[in-house]
N, C-alpha and C positions, 0 to 999 in steps of 0.2 A: 654223338657221331664222331667228333674230332678226337675224343679220348679213345674210342674203339679203334679208329684208324691208326692212331699213334701206337697203341698196344700191338696191333697186327704187324706194323712196320718193324717195331723193335724185336718181336718174336721171330719174324722171318729173317731178320738180319743176324740174330744170334744163331739160328739154325744153319744159316749159310756160312757162318764163321767170319763175317765181314764186320768191320768197325761200325758202331752205331752212330749215325748222323741224323740230326733232326731234319725232317722234311722241309723243303724250301716253300715258304708261303708266298704265293704269287698274288701281287696286288692287282686289283681290277684296273683295266684301262680306263683313263678318264673319258667321260662322255663328251659328246659334241658340245653340249652346254658348258661343261667344265672347261673345255679348251677355249671356247669363245670368251667366257668371263675372265679367264686367266690373262687375256690380252690387256686387261686394265692394269695389271701389275707391270710397271715399266722397268723396275729394278728391284732385286731382292738378294741380300747377303747378310746373314746374321753376324758374320765375323768382321764386318767393317763398321765405321762410325755411322754411315748412312745405312740403315738396315733395310729400308724399303721405300720405294717411291711408287705411288699408284694414283690412278684416276678414279673418281667416284661421282655418281650422279643418279638422276632419276628422270624418267619420262612417264607421266601419268595422264591419261586421256579419258574423258567421260562423255557419254551422250545421256542427256536427262530431259524428261518431260514432267511437268507439274500440271495436274488437273484439279482445280479447286472451285469452290462455290463463289470465288471472287474473280475468276478468270483463269486462263491457261498460259503456260509458257513452256517452250522447249528449245534446246540448242545443244551443240556439242562444245566442249571446252578442253583446251590443253591445260589440264588442271595444275600440273607442276612440270617445269622444265628447269633442271638445275645441273650444274657440273662443277667439279672441284678437284683440287690436288691435295694429296695426303703424303706427308713425309714422316716416317718413323726413324728415329736416330738415337744413338747412345743407349740402346736397349730399354730406355725408360721414357722417352719423349715422343709425343705424337702431335704434329702440326697439321691442322686442317684449315683449308680455305675453300669456300663454296659460294657461287654466285647464282642468281636467279635470272631467267630470261623470259621475255614476252615476244616470241618470234613474229607475231602479227601486228606489233605496235612499233611506234617510233618514239623514243629509242628502244632498241631490242633489250638493252641491259636494264634490269629492274632492281638492282641493288645487291648488296652483300648479305647473304643469309648467315653465314658462319665464318668466323676467323678466330680460331682458338688454339692455344698451346696447352697440352695436357701432360702432366708428369705423373707417372705411375710406377713408384718404386716396388710395389707389390700389390696383390689383389685386395688387401685390406685398406688401401688408401690411394686416392688419386686426387690431383689438384688441377683444375682447369681455370684459365684466365683468358678473357677476350669475349668476343661476341658468340653467344651460344643460346640454345633453346632450353629453357627451364623444364625440368621433368617433374610434373605433378599432375594429379588426377590419373586414374587408371588408364583412360584413353589418351590423355595428353602425354603420358610418359612413353607411349608406344610410337615408334617411328611410323610415318605415313606409309612407308613401304610395307609394313606388317599389319596394317589395320584389317580387322576381320570383316568390317562393313565398308562400303564405298566411301562414306563420309563419317566423321565423328558425330556423336549424338548431340542434341541441343543441350543436354546437361553439361557435357564437356565444353562445348562452345560458349556456354553462359559464364563459366568460371575460369577456364583456362585461357592463357594469353593468345593462343593461336599461332599458326606457323608463320604468319606475316610479322610476328613480333619477337624475333630473335633479339636478345638483350645483352648488353655489355656488362660484364661483371666477373665475379669469381665464385667458384663452386668446389666442393669436395664430395667425394663419393667412395664407396668401398663395400666389400663383402668379407665377412668373417664367419665361417661356418654357415649356418642357416640364416644368419642376420645380414641385412643390407641397409645402407643408409645413404642419404643425400642431403646436402644443405647448400644454399646459394644466397648471395647478396647481389642484387642486380639493379641497373639503372632503370628508372621508370620511363625514360624517353628512348624511343627507337626510331631510326630512319634508315635510309638506304646505305648508310655507312655505319659508323660506330655510335652515332648520337652525340649530342652536345654535352651530355653528362652533367647538366646543371639543373635538372628537374628533380623529382622525388626518387625514391627507391622502393624496392620491395624485397622481401625475404621469403625464401622457400625452405622447408625442411620436410624430410620424409624418412620414415623408419619402417622396415619390413622384415618379416620372418617367414621362412618357407617350412611349412608343417608337413612336407611330403613324406619324410621318413617315419615320424610317429603315426601318421594317418595311413601309411602304406599306399600313397598315391603317386602318380607320375610327377605331379606338380601341385602345390597348394600354398601359394604366396598370399599373405595377408599384409597390407601396408596401410599406414596412416600418414596423411599429408596435412601440412599447415602452411598457409600463405598469409603474410602480413603486408599490407599496403599502407604507406605512411600518409596517403590522402593528399599529397601535393597536387595542385591543379595541373601542373605540367606532366604528371604521371599518366601518360596516354597508352602505355604498353599493357598494363594489367586491366582487368575488368573492375567496375566500380564497387568493390567490396573491401572493407577495411580488414576483415578477418575471414578466412575461408578454411573450413575443416572438411576433410575427406577421409573416408574409409573405403579401401578397395581390395579386391581379391581376384586371383587368377588360379583356377582349379582345373586340373586335367587328369583323366584316368582312362586309358585305352582310347576308345573312339569319342568319348564324351568330354566336353569342356564347358566351363562356366566362368565368364568374366563379369564383374559387377562393380558398382561404385555407389556410395551414398555421400552426398555433398550438401553442405549448408554454408551460406555466406551472409555476413552482416553488411547491409547496403551502405554506400556512401552518398551523401547529398540527397538527391531525389530518388535514388535507387532504393527500392524496398528490400527487405530481407527475402532470401529465396532458399528453398531446399528442394532436393529431388533425388531420384535414384535411377539407375539403369541396370538392366540384366541382359547379358549377351550369351545365350547358350549355343553350343556348336555340336555337330555330330559328323564324324568323318566316315563317309560312305566307302571311300577307298583312300589310298595314300595321296591321291591327287584331287579327289572330289569331296567337297565339304559343304554341308548345310549350315546356315547360320540364321539366327533370329535375334531380335532386340526389342525390348520394351523400355520406353523412356517415360518418366513422370517428373514434372516440375510444378511447384506451387509457390506463388508469390504472396507474401503476407500483406501486401498492399496492392491497389489497382495498378495496372500498366507496368508491372515489374518484369515482364517477359517479352522478348521479341521473337518473331518467326526465325526459322533457320536461315542464316545468310545464304547458304547453299542447301536447297534452291527455292524454298518457299518465298523468300524475300524478293526473288526475281519476278514474281507475278506483280504487275504494276500496282494493282489495288491493295496488295499486301505490304508493299515496301514502306517501311517506317511505322507500321502499325504495332500495337502493343496489346498484351492480354495478361492474365494472371494465373491461368492453370493450363498446362500443356500435357498431352499424352500422345504417344506415337508407338506404332507397332510395325516392325520391319521384318521381312523374310527375304532371304537371299541364298545365293549359291556361289562358291568360289572354286575355280579350277586352277590347280597349281601345275604349271608346265615345268618350272624349275624352282620350286619352293616359292618364297615370297619375292624372289628376284624376278620372276616372270609369271604372272598370274592373270586370269580373267575373272571379273566379278560382275554379278548382276543382282539387283535387289528391287523390291517394291516396298514402299512405306506409306501407311495411312496415318495422318496426324490430325489432331483436333486441338484448337485453342479456344478457351473460354475467356470471356471478357465481362467481368462484373460491372465495370464502368459503362458498358454499352456505348462505347465511342468508336466502334468500327474494327475492333481487334479480333473478334471471334471469326473462326474459319474452320473449314474441313478441307483436307487436301490429300490427293494421292500423288506420290512421287515415284517415278520409274527411272531407274538408272542402270547403265551398263558401263563397264570401264576396263581398261587394260593397265596393268602396273608393271613397269620395267625399271629395274635398278641395278647398279653395278658398283 
């Protein structure tokens, strides 16, 4: 249609004997959402030393109820409340500082989540130093703003450090063609500041390749992750596995999507070896309405190697602190995107079952119902 219109324009111009000028392309007016979110940018000028100063943060709220054969629990939670300042300067540097708040507690300040400086001379290489969130496992590498389900699966939560454990260290990352990589060395101790940096350490490495072009798909990322934990008793950030191996993928074509992960870990101390996998298929009914499902499976090689979901199975009093050795869960939900991942509504229901070969109270069946709103800027 654009080509036809251009040809008609040129033909009519030649017939009229007027000079040929390209038609003016009119850019669409920014939406109300565009205008509101642009308020977070306080300053922007690519031609000065300070390129941009902006605010960023997130407000996530949930209402959840758990119905299990060990009892029930329900409540609403201000899941995440964070705010930060971001300064981009010298065309290559990005300084980010973010804090976490608990508005209904005293004190309201709950610590520093992120404080990092990133140098990016080009897309193939970036270097970050400071307090940061390590990127490994398929779900763990995704920002909480962009999760397809209300909460991460028990598979991710069993092996990944979790959002409460931003770590101080150094990392490198980059993309070259279809390849992408990430590597980090991080302190094993985390607190509300930078940590004392005198405990153990852990290392993370990740290598991915996007097969979208050869497979003729919209997206087809395959990634392999490895995590090493030195086993220091003071290493409280990472989960108790000396070596963790993960293979993940993110595939998208038209309306269909499939995210998945297979993970195995070698236990430290009393923690037994564990392996499992998760599958998250999606289907876009419209540009705003999306269906999502998830199947989670975990198996422990020894008794009592698995815990219930911290959110929210573990909130049931009789399940708190229990353990089992085989876990399965099936989730079904819907996402409504008001402004992409920056403003969306989510709802989901999940059935979970824990087996307990030791027969010491860890077996359960539970239904978890959740709704939530995700706002970020």
